[in-house]
C-alpha positions in Angstrom: 0.0 0.0 0.0 1.5 3.4 -1.0 -0.5 5.3 1.5 -0.5 5.7 5.2 -4.1 6.9 5.4 -7.1 6.7 3.2 -9.8 9.5 3.7 -13.2 8.8 2.5 -15.9 11.3 1.7 -19.3 10.1 3.1 -22.2 11.1 1.0 -22.1 9.3 -2.3 -18.9 7.4 -1.5 -19.8 5.3 1.6 -23.6 5.9 1.7 -26.0 6.4 -1.3 -27.3 9.7 0.2 -26.8 12.2 -2.7 -30.1 11.3 -4.5 -32.1 11.6 -1.3 -30.5 14.9 -0.1 -30.4 16.6 -3.4 -34.0 15.7 -4.1 -35.1 17.3 -0.7 -32.8 20.3 -1.1 -34.2 21.1 -4.5 -37.8 20.8 -3.2 -37.0 22.9 -0.1 -35.3 25.7 -2.0 -38.2 25.7 -4.6 -40.7 25.9 -1.7 -38.9 28.9 -0.3 -39.2 30.7 -3.6 -35.8 29.7 -5.2 -36.8 27.4 -8.1 -34.3 24.6 -8.2 -34.4 21.2 -10.0 -32.8 18.1 -8.8 -30.3 18.5 -11.6 -29.6 22.0 -10.4 -29.0 20.8 -6.9 -26.5 18.1 -8.0 -24.6 20.6 -10.2 -24.4 23.4 -7.7 -24.5 21.9 -4.2 -23.2 18.4 -4.3 -20.4 18.0 -1.9 -20.9 21.5 -0.4 -21.0 22.4 3.2 -24.3 24.1 4.3 -22.7 27.6 4.4 -22.0 27.3 0.7 -25.7 26.9 0.0 -26.5 30.1 1.9 -23.7 32.0 0.2 -24.9 31.0 -3.3 -28.5 31.7 -2.8 -27.6 35.1 -1.4 -25.2 35.8 -4.2 -27.7 34.9 -6.9 -30.9 36.4 -5.4 -30.0 38.9 -2.8 -32.1 37.1 -0.4 -31.0 35.2 2.8 -32.3 31.8 3.6 -34.4 31.5 6.8 -32.6 31.4 10.0 -34.1 27.8 10.7 -33.1 26.6 7.1 -30.4 24.2 8.3 -32.4 22.7 11.1 -35.5 22.2 8.9 -33.5 20.7 6.0 -31.6 18.3 8.3 -34.8 17.2 9.9 -36.2 16.3 6.6 -33.0 14.6 5.4 -32.6 12.5 8.6 -36.2 11.3 8.5 -35.6 10.2 4.8 -32.2 8.7 5.6 -33.9 6.5 8.4 -36.5 5.3 5.9 -34.4 4.9 2.6 -30.7 5.2 3.1 -28.5 2.4 1.9 -24.7 1.9 1.8 -22.8 2.3 -1.5 -22.4 -1.1 -3.0 -18.9 -2.4 -2.1 -18.1 0.3 0.5 -18.1 -2.1 3.5 -15.9 -4.6 1.7 -13.3 -1.9 0.9 -13.2 -0.8 4.5 -12.9 -4.3 5.7 -10.0 -5.0 3.4 -8.2 -1.9 4.5 -8.7 -2.9 8.2 -7.5 -6.4 7.5 -4.4 -5.1 5.7 -3.7 -2.7 8.6 -4.2 0.5 6.6 -5.6 3.4 8.6 -8.7 5.1 7.2 -11.2 7.7 8.2 -14.2 9.7 7.0 -14.1 13.5 6.3 -17.4 14.9 5.1 -18.9 18.3 4.4 -22.0 17.1 6.4 -22.6 17.8 10.0 -21.4 15.3 12.7 -25.0 14.4 13.3 -25.6 13.8 9.5 -22.6 11.5 9.3 -23.5 9.5 12.3 -27.2 9.1 11.3 -26.0 7.9 7.8 -23.3 5.6 9.0 -25.5 4.0 11.7 -28.4 3.4 9.3 -26.2 1.7 6.8 -24.3 -0.4 9.3 -21.0 1.2 8.6 -20.5 3.0 11.9 -18.9 0.1 13.6 -16.1 0.2 10.9 -15.2 3.7 12.0 -15.8 4.8 15.7 -15.8 8.3 17.0 -12.1 8.9 16.6 -12.2 8.6 12.8 -15.1 10.8 11.9 -14.4 14.4 10.7 -16.9 17.0 9.7 -16.7 20.5 8.1 -18.1 21.5 11.6 -14.6 20.9 12.9 -12.9 23.6 10.7 -13.6 27.2 9.6 -14.2 26.4 5.8 -15.7 23.5 4.1 -14.7 22.0 0.7 -13.3 23.2 -1.7 -10.9 24.6 1.0 -8.3 22.0 2.1 -8.9 22.6 5.8 -11.1 19.5 6.5 -8.6 17.1 4.9 -5.7 18.7 6.5 -7.4 18.5 9.9 -8.2 14.8 9.4 -4.6 14.0 8.4 -3.1 16.0 11.2 -5.5 14.4 13.9 -4.6 10.9 12.4 -0.8 11.7 12.5 -0.1 11.3 8.8 1.5 13.9 6.4 -0.7 15.0 3.6 1.6 13.5 0.9 0.9 10.0 2.5 -2.8 10.4 2.2 -5.2 9.3 -0.3 -8.7 10.7 -0.6 -11.8 9.1 -2.2 -14.3 11.6 -3.5 -17.2 11.9 -5.8 -17.7 15.7 -6.1 -15.6 18.3 -7.9 -15.5 20.3 -4.8 -14.0 17.4 -2.9 -11.4 16.8 -5.6 -10.4 20.4 -5.5 -10.1 20.3 -1.7 -7.9 17.1 -1.8 -5.6 18.6 -4.4 -5.3 21.8 -2.4 -4.4 19.7 0.6 -1.5 18.1 -1.4 -3.1 14.7 -1.3 -3.7 12.1 -4.1 -7.5 11.9 -4.9 -9.5 9.1 -6.5 -12.7 10.0 -8.1 -15.8 7.7 -7.7 -17.8 8.2 -10.9 -21.0 6.1 -10.1 -23.0 9.2 -10.0 -20.7 12.0 -11.1 -19.7 12.2 -14.8 -16.1 11.2 -15.1 -15.3 14.5 -16.9 -16.1 16.5 -13.8 -13.5 14.6 -11.8 -10.8 15.0 -14.4 -8.3 16.4 -11.9 -8.3 13.1 -9.9 -5.3 10.9 -10.0 -7.6 8.1 -11.2 -11.3 7.5 -11.6 -13.4 4.4 -11.0 -17.1 3.5 -11.2 -17.2 0.4 -9.0 -15.9 0.2 -5.4 -14.3 -3.2 -6.1 -11.7 -1.4 -8.3 -10.5 0.9 -5.5 -8.2 -1.5 -3.5 -6.1 -2.1 -6.6 -5.9 1.6 -7.4 -4.6 2.3 -3.9 -2.0 -0.6 -3.9 
């Protein structure tokens, strides 16, 4: 293994949450008078921390989202996760192989700590992590595409950035990993490969990942 730490994004990489959360985000923004399609949400917000949604809406419309926007949105998402969420096919097997091979790994997500834990618990993946290997954009001042979150995860895990690999499915995440000085592998099951062109390699099936990391 060429890396001392593998950092996984959560939404869309470990758990199949992007269709759920972007469907609900598009509906909620539209409800608030900001017409947004599912495709718009995927294009503009996939991989974003919540603050970026607020910033883009304000920039485009001159109007702020309601003060309770985050709480209401998260409540709707968590309810849907508890009903519908599934793990990404093959994700558990990749984590189990890394653990068997003695390769450290963690999750670093733009989502809140609560969102990450709800998702990992619902999909049965939480036991493969534990508290000490879960990192959120809440832990740092800026979310992706800033490198802060990945650098924070690497520093906490005691690994230099150049010895880290990041697994991402969003352009924002790829940008963040590159800015952090880390190799990044783009998962293209949902994202067009061309949008992850800056990644070191791209793959559409989790079964391909261990060989790419070797």
